N, C-alpha and C positions, 0 to 999 in steps of 0.2 A: 338696241334690242337684240337679245340672244336668239340664236337659231333654234327655235322650238321644234322644228321638224326633225332635226337630228337628235334632240333630247327625248321627245315623246314618240316612242316606238309603236309597233303594231299592237302590243298588248301590255306594255308597261312604260315607265319613265326611267331613263338610265343615262348617265353621263359622268364626266370627270368632275371632281370636286377640287377647288371651287369654280373652275373655269366655266363649266356648263351648268352645274347645280350647286347653289349655296343656300345659306339659311334664309336669306331674303326671298329668293324664288320659291323655296320650299314652303315658306309661310303663305305666299300667294297661291300656290297649288292647293294647300290645305284649305284656304278660304274658298277657292273656286269649287273644290270637291264638296265642301260643306254646303255651298249655295246650290249645287246641282242635286245633292242627295235628298234634301227635304227631310232629313232625319232629325231626331232629338238627341241621338248619341252616336258617336263614331269611335270604334276601337282603333288604337294605334300601337304598333309594336315596332321593334327595331332589332337589327342583328348586331354583331360584335365589332363592326368596322369602326375605325377611329372617329370618323365623322358622323356616325349614326345617331348617338345620343343627342347631339346638337341639332341635327336635322329633324329628329323625331319631336323634340321640343318645339322647333319652329313650325312644323306641320300642325301640331296640336294647338299652338297659339293662333295659327291661321283659322283653324276650325272654331276655336273659342271666339274669335273676332266676329263671327257671323251668328253668335248667340247659341251655338250648339255645344253640348257637353262632350267630353272625351273620356273614354275608358282606356287608361294607359296600362298596357299589359307588360311593358318593359322589355327586357331581353326575350326574344322569341324566335322560333323557326317560323318560316312562312306558313306552314300548315297549322301551327299553333294560333297564328293570327286568323286563319280561315276557321279554326275551331271557335274562336271568340265570336267571329261574325256569324257563324251558323248557329251556335248554341244560344247566343243572345239576340239573334235576328237583327243585327245592326250592320251598317256599312263598316268597312275596315281599310286600314292603310298600313302597309309593311314597308319600313325603310330598309332597303337592301339592294345590293347589286348582284345578288346571287353568286355566280362563279367568277365574275369579272375580277381583274387585278385590284390591288388595294387602293389605287387612285380613283376608282369608280365608286359611285353610290347611285341609288335610285329609289323608286317608289312603286310598289305593286298595290293596286286598288281593287276593291270589290264592293259590291252593293250588299244589302242585307241578305243573309242566308248564303254568304260567300259566292253570290252570283258574279260572273265575270264583268270586268270593265276593260274594254278594248277600244280600238279606233271608232267603231260604229256604235259603241255603247257607253260613251262618256269621254274618252280621251280627246277626241276631236273638239268636243264642246269646251273642255278645259283649255285646250290650246287657244280657242277663240276668245274665251274669257280673259286669258292671260294677255292676249294681244290687244283687246279692246277695253278691258277694265270691267270690274264687277259693278252691279247696281249698288247704290248707296244703302248702307245698313246703319240705322241709328239706335238699335235696341241694346239691351244689356249684353255683356259678354257671357259666354258659357263658362262652365267650370270643368276641372279635371279630377278624376279619381283613379287611384292605382289599385290593381288587383293582380295577384299571381294565379294564373289559370293553368299552370303546368300540371298540378296534381289531378285536376278534373279532366284535362286533356288526356292524360295517361290512362285514367280509369275508363274513359269513353273508348279509346282505342282497344283496350282489352275486353270491353263489352262486345266489340265487333269480331275480334279474333282471339280465341282462347288457346293457350299453350298447355292446358291441363292434361291433355293426352299425349304430350310430346315426350320423347326420350330426352335424356340429358344431352345438350349440345354445347360444344365449345365454339364460340364465335368471336372472331377478331373484328373490331369496329374502328374504322378510320374516320374520325370526325373532321380531319383536315384543318384543325383549329377553328372550325366553324360552329354553327349553332347546334349541331348534333352533340357537341360536347356539353351542351346545356340540357338537351332533352333526352338523349340516350340513357344516361345514368338512372333516370326516373322510369322511362317507358320500358327499358329492357331489364329492369330489376325484377327478375322472375325466377322461381326455383328451377325452371327447366333450362336456364341459360347460365353458362359460365363465360363471362365477357372479358376479353383481352382488349384493353383500350389503347388506341393509337391517337395521339395529338388531340386530346380532349381539352387542353387549355385554350380558352377563347383568346384569339389573337388576330385582329383584322389585318395584320401585315403578312399573314400566312408564311411563317418562317420555315416551314418544312416542305411544303409543296403547294401549288395552286389548288384551290378548293373546287376543282373541276374534274370529276371522275370520268367524264367522257374522253379525256385525254389519257391514253394508256400510260404515259410517263408518270402520271399522278397515282397510279395503282401499284407501282413497283414495291413500295414499302409494305403495302397490305398483302400483296402476293407472297412476299418473303416471310412475313409474320405468320400467315396461315400455314405455310410449310414448316416453319420453325416450331410452332406450337401444336402441330398436328391437329389443327382445328377442323371443324366440320364445314365451315364456310367463313367468308369475310364480307363485311358490309362497308361501303364507302359512300359518304354523303357529300353533297356540295355545300357551298358556304352558308346558304340559308336553310339547308336540310330539307328542302321539299323534293329533292331527287335522291334516289338510292341506287347504287350499282352493286353487283354481287360477284363474288369470286368463289369458285368451288373448292373442294378439299385438296385439289392438286395445285391450287394457286392460279388456275386458269379463269379468265373472265367469262362470266355467263352473259350471253347476249340479251339485251332487253327484249328482243323478240321472243326468246324462250320464257322470260319472266312474264310477259304479257299472256302468252299461251297458258302458262302454269296457273296464274291468278284467274284468268278467264274460265278455266276448267273448274276451279273451286267455286267461283261465283255462279256459273251456270248450273252446278250441282245443287246449289241452294235456290236458284231462281231460274228454273227451266224455261227455255225459249226466249230469254231476254236478249236485248241488243247489247253488243259490245262495240265500242268505238276505238278505232286505231287510226294513226295518221298515214299520210301518203308515203312515208319513208319506211314504214314497217314491212317486214317480210310478207310475201303473199301467203306463206305458210300460216300466218296468223289468221287470215280470213278463212283459209281452208279448214283449220282446226276448230274455229268458232262454229262454222257450218256443220262440221262432223259431229259436234257435241250438241247440236240442236239450237244453237244461238243464231242471232242475226248480226252479221258483220256490217259495220257502218264506217265508211272511209271519210276522213276529215282532213282539213288543213292542219299544218303544224302550228302548235302554240296553245297555251292553256285556255285563252278565251274562246278559241274555235272549238277545242275539244269539249269544253264545258257546255257550250251552246248546242253542239251536236248531241251530247248526252241528254240535255233538257228536251230537245226536239224529239228524240226517240225513246225517252225514258230509259236510257241505258243503265245497266247495273254497274258497269266498269268501263274504263277507258285507259289506253296505254299508248305511250310514245317511245320511239327509238332512243330518245335522249334521257331515258330513265325517269320520266314523269308518269305517275300512275294515279288514276282518278276513281273515286268510289261514290256511288249513289248515296249510301248512308252517311258519307262524310260531305254531304251537301254538294256532291259532284266535284269536289275540289281535289287537287293533287296533294298527296301525302306520302313521302318516302318512308316514313316510319310505319304506316299501316301496310304498305307494300312489303316492308321487311318482315312484319309479323306474319303476313300471309305465307311468304316463302319459308320462314322458319317453322311455321305450323305444318306446312306440307312436308318439309324435310323431317321434322320431329315425329310425324305420324307414320313414317316408313323406315325400314332398315336400310334402304338404298341411299347411296351418297347423292349429293347435289348434282354431280356430273351426270349421273344416270337419269335423274329427273329432267335435266336440261336436254339430254340426248333424245328424249321422247319427242321433242319439238323441232329437232334439227332435220331439215329437208333440203335446204339450198345453201349455196355459198354466197356470202355477201362481203362487200369491200369495207364495211364501216364507212364513216363519214370522212370525206376528203374535202378540204377547204382550199379554194383558189381565190386569189385577188384578181379581179377582172375589171378593166377600165370601163368597157361598154357592155354591160350585161344584156340589154335587149338585143343587140346585134349578135352577140355570141349565141344566145338562145335561138334566134332565128336561123343562124348558120347550122346549128346542131339539128334543129327540127327539119330543115330542108334536106340535109344529108341523109337522115335516117328514114324519112317518109319516102324518099326516092328508092329506098331498099325495102319497102313494104312494111315498115313499122307503123304502129298506131300511136296516137298522141292524145294526152289530155293535159289541161292546164288548171286543174283544181288548185294546185299550189306549185308554182314554178312550172317546170316542164317535165312530164313523165313520158318516157318513150318505152314502148313494149315491142320487142322484136318478134318475128314470126315463130321462133323457137321457144318463146316464153320468157327469155331473159329480159330484164328491164333495168332502167336507171332513172333517177330523178335528179334534176338540176334545179336548185332552189336558192334564190337570194336570201341571205340571212336577214332576220327581222331585227337583230340587235347589233350586228357588226357589218363592215364593208367587205363581205365575202360572198362567193358563190359556193354552195355546198353540193357535193356530188355523192350519191349513194348508188351502188351497183349490186345487182343480184342475178345469179344464173344457177343452172342445175349442178355445176361442179366448179371446183376452184380454177381449173385451167380456162374454162370458158369465161368465168368471171374476170380473171386476170386480163384476158385478151380484150374483153369489152371495156374494162376500165382503162386500159392503155389506149384503146381507140378513141374513147371519149376525151381523155386528157390531151391526146394529140390534137384533136379538133379544138379544144379550149385554148391551146397554146399557139394556134396558127395566127 
């Protein structure tokens, strides 16, 4: 029996192919999801990874084996799958390992209306069914039908954000050989945009760089291209194109904290007083600026299933994460990098100011970015760090990992990764020197 605990994560299914995830197991997962869903139709999409078409077919066959029909949308970004789930009001499954290396693949699941499926909303039940076996089903198999939803997805995004009032913008787009190479040519085909494409060829071996824009090393080509082409901005998408990162006209990376604040301001202008969700790693400037604009800040655990649930609980109009995930109420509270890109481009196009100036409006604190450490005994390390800092007057919360706030307002979060064997550290303080010192102090404690 395979180790399902390491395969089924907090909010998705992900592992190496075929050691942890193969067609046979994917078939069983499809059957289990079909059994749990109680639906008549399930949408299935897949990314460009070498193993994805075969796994998508296996998942669909598993769904059909339980008498449920499949809407096969073929090559898709994850947010295109969410669009299918939301627009058709059906559950969905996306075969993808997002930003992970080529040897990986996985499955992101959602219920009808793109509602999240996480450990407490279906994944634990799927694990149990895989371990114990599904009830017998003796009825007829379901059928599969194929449909290209990319054009309607693009039209819907433009119905939410118009570029009609935008000045002409030159934008470099790095698809990283991922699914943005499939969706960006259609969605960003707009008179206001002059697109310079980078790595639009779909290639699951990622020959140019990893499709993980959270790693600065993977933004080197984009930053250089923005400067070379004198572009107004650069966009970088991850492998399944549900995340988007931004580079300004100087080739400098725009912090997702600034993007959250920028989009939150736009959404609050149209929906005064609304709630905005942000995760525990986002800058405290995000909550401050939401409050200043008359919104209600709501703090959440990291991860799409937790953000989506918090948005539903508080009827939030928008949610953002430090990792480049952005969630929108009119997009069924799902994350979509492409809609976030349209918001930022609209904001940029409606002013004469450069993107660097728009980002500077939200800059209040110095942050470390995310630092990953491999730690053998995570609980012991967290206890040691908590004991050390509480002895010096710090306050603690454990909403997600360990967040320590010092008396001077500086803070850091230590959080075990939900997808990898890592402890993630994020530090923020009032200035760079203070942040650097706090970061070094924490790292020293981790390494003891």
